[in-house]
C-alpha positions in Angstrom: 15.5 15.1 -27.6 12.9 17.4 -26.6 10.5 15.7 -24.5 10.3 13.7 -21.5 7.8 10.9 -20.9 7.0 9.3 -17.6 5.4 5.8 -17.1 3.7 4.3 -13.9 4.2 0.5 -13.6 3.1 -2.4 -11.6 4.4 -5.9 -11.7 4.8 -8.9 -10.1 8.6 -9.5 -9.2 8.4 -13.2 -8.9 9.5 -14.2 -12.4 12.1 -11.3 -12.7 15.6 -11.2 -11.8 15.0 -7.6 -10.4 14.2 -4.5 -12.2 17.5 -3.4 -13.8 18.2 -5.0 -17.1 20.9 -8.0 -17.3 22.2 -9.9 -20.2 20.4 -13.3 -20.6 18.1 -12.4 -17.6 14.3 -11.5 -17.7 14.2 -8.2 -16.3 11.4 -5.4 -15.8 13.6 -2.7 -17.3 14.7 -5.3 -20.1 11.0 -6.0 -21.2 10.2 -2.5 -21.3 12.8 -1.1 -23.1 12.4 -3.8 -25.7 8.7 -2.7 -26.1 9.9 0.9 -26.4 12.7 -0.1 -29.2 9.8 -1.9 -31.3 7.7 1.3 -31.0 10.5 3.8 -31.5 12.3 1.8 -33.9 15.6 2.7 -31.8 17.0 2.1 -28.5 15.5 3.6 -25.6 17.1 4.1 -22.3 14.9 4.4 -19.2 15.4 5.5 -15.7 13.4 4.1 -12.6 12.6 5.6 -9.4 14.1 2.6 -7.4 15.8 -0.6 -8.6 14.0 -3.6 -7.0 15.5 -6.8 -6.4 14.6 -10.0 -7.7 11.4 -11.2 -6.5 10.1 -7.9 -5.2 6.9 -6.5 -6.5 5.8 -3.0 -7.3 2.4 -1.2 -7.3 3.6 2.3 -8.0 7.1 2.2 -9.8 7.7 5.3 -12.1 10.1 5.2 -15.3 11.1 8.1 -17.3 13.0 8.6 -20.7 13.3 10.9 -23.5 12.0 11.1 -27.0 12.2 13.6 -30.1 9.6 15.8 -31.1 8.6 13.7 -33.9 8.3 10.7 -31.5 6.2 12.5 -29.2 3.7 13.9 -31.7 3.3 10.5 -33.5 1.2 8.8 -30.8 -1.5 9.8 -28.0 -0.4 9.0 -24.3 -3.3 6.6 -24.2 -2.4 4.9 -27.1 1.2 4.4 -25.7 -0.1 2.9 -22.8 -2.3 0.3 -24.5 0.9 -0.5 -27.0 3.1 -0.9 -24.2 0.9 -3.3 -22.4 0.5 -5.5 -25.4 4.2 -5.9 -25.8 5.7 -6.1 -22.3 5.8 -9.3 -20.3 2.2 -10.1 -19.1 3.6 -9.9 -15.4 4.0 -6.2 -15.9 1.1 -3.5 -16.1 1.7 -0.1 -17.7 -0.9 2.0 -15.5 -0.5 5.1 -17.3 1.8 7.8 -19.1 2.1 11.4 -18.9 4.5 14.2 -20.2 6.7 15.5 -17.3 9.1 18.4 -17.5 12.0 18.0 -19.9 14.8 16.6 -18.3 12.7 15.3 -15.3 14.3 11.9 -13.7 12.1 9.3 -12.2 15.2 8.4 -9.8 16.8 11.9 -9.2 13.6 14.2 -8.9 12.0 11.6 -6.3 11.4 13.2 -2.9 10.6 10.1 -1.0 9.9 6.5 -1.5 7.3 4.1 0.0 7.6 0.5 0.6 5.2 -1.9 2.0 6.1 -5.2 3.7 3.4 -8.0 4.4 3.6 -10.8 7.1 1.3 -13.6 7.7 1.2 -14.7 11.4 -1.3 -17.7 11.1 -0.2 -21.3 11.3 -2.3 -22.5 8.4 -1.3 -22.1 5.0 -2.5 -18.3 3.6 -3.3 -20.1 0.3 -4.7 -16.9 -1.3 -1.8 -14.6 -0.5 1.0 -16.9 0.0 3.2 -15.2 -2.8 2.6 -11.8 -1.2 3.6 -12.6 2.5 6.3 -13.9 4.7 4.6 -16.6 6.5 5.9 -16.5 10.3 3.6 -19.0 11.7 3.7 -17.0 15.1 2.3 -13.8 16.7 4.0 -10.5 16.7 4.1 -7.9 19.3 3.2 -4.8 17.0 4.1 -2.4 19.9 7.4 -3.7 20.4 8.1 -3.6 16.6 7.0 0.1 16.6 9.2 0.9 19.6 12.3 -0.4 17.8 11.3 1.1 14.6 11.5 4.7 16.3 15.1 4.4 16.4 15.5 4.4 13.0 13.6 7.5 12.2 15.7 10.3 10.7 18.8 10.7 8.8 21.5 8.0 10.0 24.3 5.6 8.6 22.4 2.7 7.6 25.2 0.5 7.1 23.9 -2.3 9.3 20.8 -2.6 7.2 22.4 -3.1 3.6 24.1 -5.8 1.9 27.8 -5.5 3.2 29.4 -5.7 -0.5 26.9 -3.1 -1.8 28.1 -0.7 0.9 32.0 -0.7 0.4 33.3 2.5 -0.8 29.8 4.2 -1.0 27.7 6.4 1.3 25.5 4.8 3.4 23.5 7.7 5.1 19.8 7.9 4.3 16.8 9.7 5.9 13.9 7.6 6.8 10.8 9.5 7.7 8.4 7.1 8.8 8.2 3.4 9.7 4.6 2.0 10.9 3.5 -1.4 11.8 0.1 -2.4 12.2 -2.6 -5.0 10.8 -4.7 -4.9 7.9 -7.1 -7.2 5.5 -5.6 -8.7 2.4 -7.8 -10.8 0.5 -9.9 -11.7 3.7 -6.5 -12.3 5.6 -5.2 -10.3 8.4 -1.7 -9.4 7.8 1.0 -7.2 9.5 1.8 -4.6 7.3 5.3 -2.8 7.8 5.3 0.7 6.2 8.7 2.4 5.3 9.1 5.8 3.8 12.5 7.4 3.1 14.4 9.6 0.6 16.4 6.5 -0.8 17.2 3.0 0.3 20.5 1.0 0.0 20.3 -2.4 -1.4 18.3 -4.8 0.9 17.7 -2.0 3.5 14.0 -2.3 3.9 14.0 -6.2 3.9 16.8 -6.0 6.6 14.8 -3.5 8.6 11.8 -5.8 8.5 13.8 -8.8 9.4 15.3 -6.9 12.3 12.0 -5.7 13.7 10.7 -9.1 13.1 13.3 -10.3 15.8 11.9 -7.8 18.0 8.3 -8.6 17.6 8.8 -12.4 18.0 10.3 -11.5 21.6 13.9 -12.6 20.7 15.3 -9.0 21.1 14.3 -5.8 22.8 13.5 -2.7 21.1 16.5 -0.9 22.1 18.4 -3.5 20.3 17.6 -1.6 17.0 19.6 1.2 18.3 22.3 -0.8 18.9 22.3 -2.4 15.4 22.1 0.9 13.7 25.1 2.2 15.9 27.1 -0.8 14.9 27.3 -0.2 11.4 27.8 -3.7 10.8 25.4 -5.9 8.6 26.3 -8.9 10.8 24.7 -7.0 13.8 21.3 -7.0 12.2 18.5 -9.5 11.9 17.9 -11.7 8.8 17.0 -10.4 5.4 13.2 -10.7 4.9 11.9 -12.9 1.9 11.6 -10.8 -1.3 8.1 -11.9 -2.0 6.6 -10.2 0.9 7.9 -6.6 -0.2 6.2 -4.3 -2.8 7.5 -0.8 -4.0 4.4 1.0 -3.2 4.7 4.8 -4.0 7.0 7.4 -5.2 6.5 11.2 -4.2 7.8 14.1 -6.3 6.6 16.9 -4.2 4.2 18.0 -7.2 0.6 17.5 -7.4 0.7 17.1 -11.3 2.9 14.0 -10.9 0.6 12.0 -8.4 -1.8 11.2 -11.0 -1.3 10.1 -14.5 -2.4 12.3 -17.3 -3.9 10.8 -20.6 -3.9 14.4 -22.6 -1.1 15.2 -24.8 0.9 13.1 -27.4 3.7 10.8 -26.9 5.7 8.2 -29.1 
């Protein structure tokens, strides 16, 4: 192997059993690696920036894999993108491909990851965005949610905010650099958007953060309660796990301008 290729993916997470390959299950990684195997005529192992759970969507997932010099020279990057889009599941879109430095890892070289969660507050059915939002049917206090979120900024032990089983025997400290809550337009509907940025995330961490902040925004809890949840280091202390359908893996930052846009020049498999 002499070259590393990176792909930018978007996908509708609803039909998939998460990103990571699983025997007998439809997954994003499984579909992608099947397509790469057809093109390369060998098995190709990919690495992603972040493993999304079942039902979670992605707008800016990044995947990397290594190829030989011969494979790299055989197909232009633009042709690779077209070929993969013709072969992968139709709920996946390969938005571009580029050559990264050899040895680049979509996972380990990431400096920050951004997720966005969408919530609809209206009483009527949000038919145009129903599969992309958590429909709460009640108004949220955005100021209270932002006040609660402030307690989570910085490096902390987020054991309270991850699936209990996944935390056993593993480090649970993470650094969250930003959590902001506001309202935006989504296909003509006003939705609450929770934006979370951090160096890395635990299993279900973002969805548990959202569920905890919703308890504050709905008036059931005080903003200071979020600090108590964090200090408890106990999943039972936090709020509910927000539904997967409202979460989108939005962006990955590698701290390098050349990785912020997908380049079409060069050759690939």
